[in-house]
C-alpha positions in Angstrom: 0.0 0.0 0.0 2.8 2.4 0.9 4.5 1.8 -2.5 1.2 2.5 -4.3 0.8 5.8 -2.5 4.3 6.8 -3.3 3.8 6.0 -7.0 0.6 8.1 -7.0 2.5 10.9 -5.3 5.1 10.7 -8.0 2.5 11.6 -10.7 1.7 14.8 -8.8 5.3 15.7 -8.2 6.4 15.1 -11.8 3.7 17.4 -13.2 4.9 20.2 -11.0 8.7 19.7 -11.0 9.6 18.3 -14.4 10.0 21.7 -15.8 12.2 22.7 -12.9 14.9 20.1 -13.7 17.3 22.9 -14.7 17.3 26.5 -13.4 19.5 29.5 -13.4 21.7 27.7 -10.9 22.4 24.8 -13.2 25.7 24.6 -14.9 24.1 24.0 -18.3 20.7 24.3 -19.8 19.9 20.9 -21.4 21.2 20.4 -24.9 19.4 18.3 -27.5 21.2 15.1 -26.4 20.2 15.6 -22.7 16.6 16.4 -23.6 16.6 13.1 -25.6 17.9 11.2 -22.7 15.3 12.7 -20.4 12.6 11.8 -22.8 13.9 8.3 -23.2 14.3 7.5 -19.5 10.7 8.6 -18.8 9.5 6.2 -21.4 11.7 3.4 -20.0 10.4 4.1 -16.5 6.8 4.1 -17.6 7.3 0.8 -19.4 8.4 -0.7 -16.1 12.1 -1.2 -17.0 13.1 0.1 -13.6 16.7 -1.2 -13.5 17.5 0.5 -16.8 15.7 3.7 -15.8 17.6 3.8 -12.4 20.9 3.5 -14.2 20.2 6.4 -16.5 18.8 8.6 -13.7 21.8 7.8 -11.5 24.7 7.9 -13.9 23.6 10.1 -16.8 21.2 12.8 -15.6 21.8 13.2 -11.8 25.5 14.2 -12.4 24.4 17.0 -14.6 22.5 18.7 -11.8 19.1 17.5 -13.0 17.1 17.9 -9.8 14.2 15.8 -11.1 16.6 13.0 -11.9 18.2 13.3 -8.4 14.7 13.1 -6.9 14.0 10.0 -9.0 17.1 8.3 -7.8 15.8 8.9 -4.2 12.3 7.8 -5.1 13.6 4.5 -6.6 15.7 3.8 -3.5 12.6 4.7 -1.4 10.3 2.3 -3.2 12.8 -0.4 -4.2 12.0 0.1 -7.9 15.0 -1.0 -10.0 17.3 -1.1 -7.0 17.4 -2.6 -3.5 15.2 -0.5 -1.2 17.3 1.8 1.0 15.8 4.6 3.0 19.2 6.0 4.0 20.2 6.5 0.3 16.7 7.7 -0.6 16.9 10.4 2.1 20.4 11.5 0.9 19.2 11.9 -2.7 16.0 13.6 -1.6 18.2 16.1 0.3 20.2 16.8 -2.8 17.1 17.2 -5.0 15.7 19.7 -2.5 18.7 22.0 -2.3 16.9 24.7 -4.3 14.0 24.5 -1.8 11.5 23.3 -4.4 8.5 22.7 -2.2 7.5 19.3 -3.6 11.0 17.9 -3.0 11.3 19.4 0.4 8.0 17.9 1.5 9.1 14.4 0.4 12.5 14.8 2.0 11.1 15.9 5.3 8.3 13.3 5.4 10.9 10.4 4.9 13.4 11.8 7.4 10.7 12.2 10.1 9.9 8.5 9.7 13.6 7.4 10.1 15.4 6.7 13.4 18.2 9.0 14.4 21.0 6.7 13.3 19.6 6.4 9.8 19.1 10.2 9.6 22.7 10.7 10.6 23.9 8.2 8.0 21.8 9.9 5.3 23.4 13.2 6.1 26.9 11.8 5.8 26.0 10.3 2.4 24.3 13.6 1.4 27.6 15.5 2.1 29.4 13.1 -0.2 26.9 13.6 -2.9 27.0 17.4 -2.6 30.7 17.3 -3.3 30.0 16.0 -6.8 26.4 16.8 -7.7 25.2 20.0 -6.0 24.6 23.0 -8.2 27.9 24.8 -7.5 29.9 21.5 -7.9 28.3 20.8 -11.3 28.9 24.4 -12.3 32.6 24.2 -11.3 32.9 21.0 -13.3 31.7 22.8 -16.4 34.2 25.6 -15.8 37.0 23.1 -15.6 35.7 21.5 -18.8 35.7 25.0 -20.5 39.3 25.7 -19.3 40.5 22.3 -20.7 38.8 22.9 -24.0 40.3 26.4 -24.3 43.8 25.0 -23.8 43.2 22.0 -26.1 45.2 23.2 -29.1 47.4 26.1 -28.3 47.4 26.2 -24.5 45.6 29.6 -24.5 42.3 31.1 -25.6 41.8 31.7 -29.3 39.3 34.5 -29.5 41.8 37.0 -30.9 43.5 34.5 -33.2 42.6 33.8 -36.8 42.4 30.1 -37.0 41.9 28.0 -40.2 41.2 24.9 -38.0 37.7 23.5 -38.3 36.4 21.9 -35.0 33.8 19.2 -34.8 31.8 19.6 -31.6 30.5 16.2 -30.8 28.4 17.4 -27.9 26.5 19.9 -30.0 26.7 18.0 -33.3 28.1 20.8 -35.4 31.3 21.9 -37.1 32.6 25.5 -36.8 35.9 27.4 -37.3 38.4 27.3 -34.5 38.0 31.0 -33.7 34.2 30.7 -33.5 34.3 27.5 -31.5 36.8 28.7 -28.9 35.2 32.1 -28.8 31.9 30.5 -27.8 33.6 28.4 -25.2 35.2 31.6 -23.7 31.8 33.2 -23.6 30.4 30.2 -21.8 33.3 30.3 -19.3 32.9 33.9 -18.5 29.2 33.5 -18.0 29.7 30.6 -15.7 32.4 32.4 -13.8 30.0 35.3 -13.2 27.4 32.9 -11.9 29.9 31.1 -9.7 31.0 34.5 -8.2 27.3 35.3 -7.4 26.5 31.9 -5.9 29.7 31.5 -3.8 30.0 35.3 -3.1 33.6 35.1 -4.5 33.8 38.9 -5.1 37.6 38.9 -5.8 37.6 36.0 -8.4 38.7 36.8 -11.9 36.3 35.9 -14.8 38.9 36.5 -17.5 40.1 33.0 -18.6 43.7 34.1 -18.7 43.5 35.1 -15.0 41.6 32.2 -13.6 43.5 30.2 -10.9 41.7 26.9 -11.2 43.4 25.3 -8.2 42.6 28.2 -5.9 39.0 28.3 -7.3 38.6 24.6 -6.6 39.7 25.0 -3.0 37.2 27.8 -2.5 34.4 25.9 -4.1 35.1 22.9 -1.8 35.2 25.1 1.2 31.8 26.6 0.2 30.2 23.2 -0.2 31.5 22.0 3.1 30.3 25.1 4.9 26.8 24.8 3.3 26.5 21.2 4.3 27.5 21.8 8.0 
């Protein structure tokens, strides 16, 4: 009976929260590939292929900062759909999904944690801290910044906006081909926008947004300190 009620509640939650998967705090708005994966996993889940759906939610979408996917990982742990039932893991993933204070996720998180004993609550909080280090909004955002930095240094070791490059670049993520200068210029624009967002979220007023002045190691230290402080 409890599982039936949880599945019924899922229908209500998905209608409200599906559109909130990504927000202004997300590292990336979903590209066409991510949207296709989201659509595919919903069909797989609705077809009752729960193990396969769990794998996609857990390993493909949750790491992107997709809050609905993070909620679904918790839900499937909670109900034992596609994975062994585990209320501690469920509560940890519910906490991660609720970090933006989306009401529906907060309600589910609080309801489960009120029903758990103190030892399980404490275990779930330990696991939640581990998940935050990799999958909270600012952690995912920083991962995108590191990816941008790596891409910018991919050919010359420095940014290419001001250079005239005859190189044609195939972007497998976006599925398009463009000139080197345009491709690297767009990456630089993404990087600067993400750095501005990171400064705002972490209140890192003195952090440089110019790619040539970013100290990635110092930035990583500050991001980790921020995550730890927020989880305490």
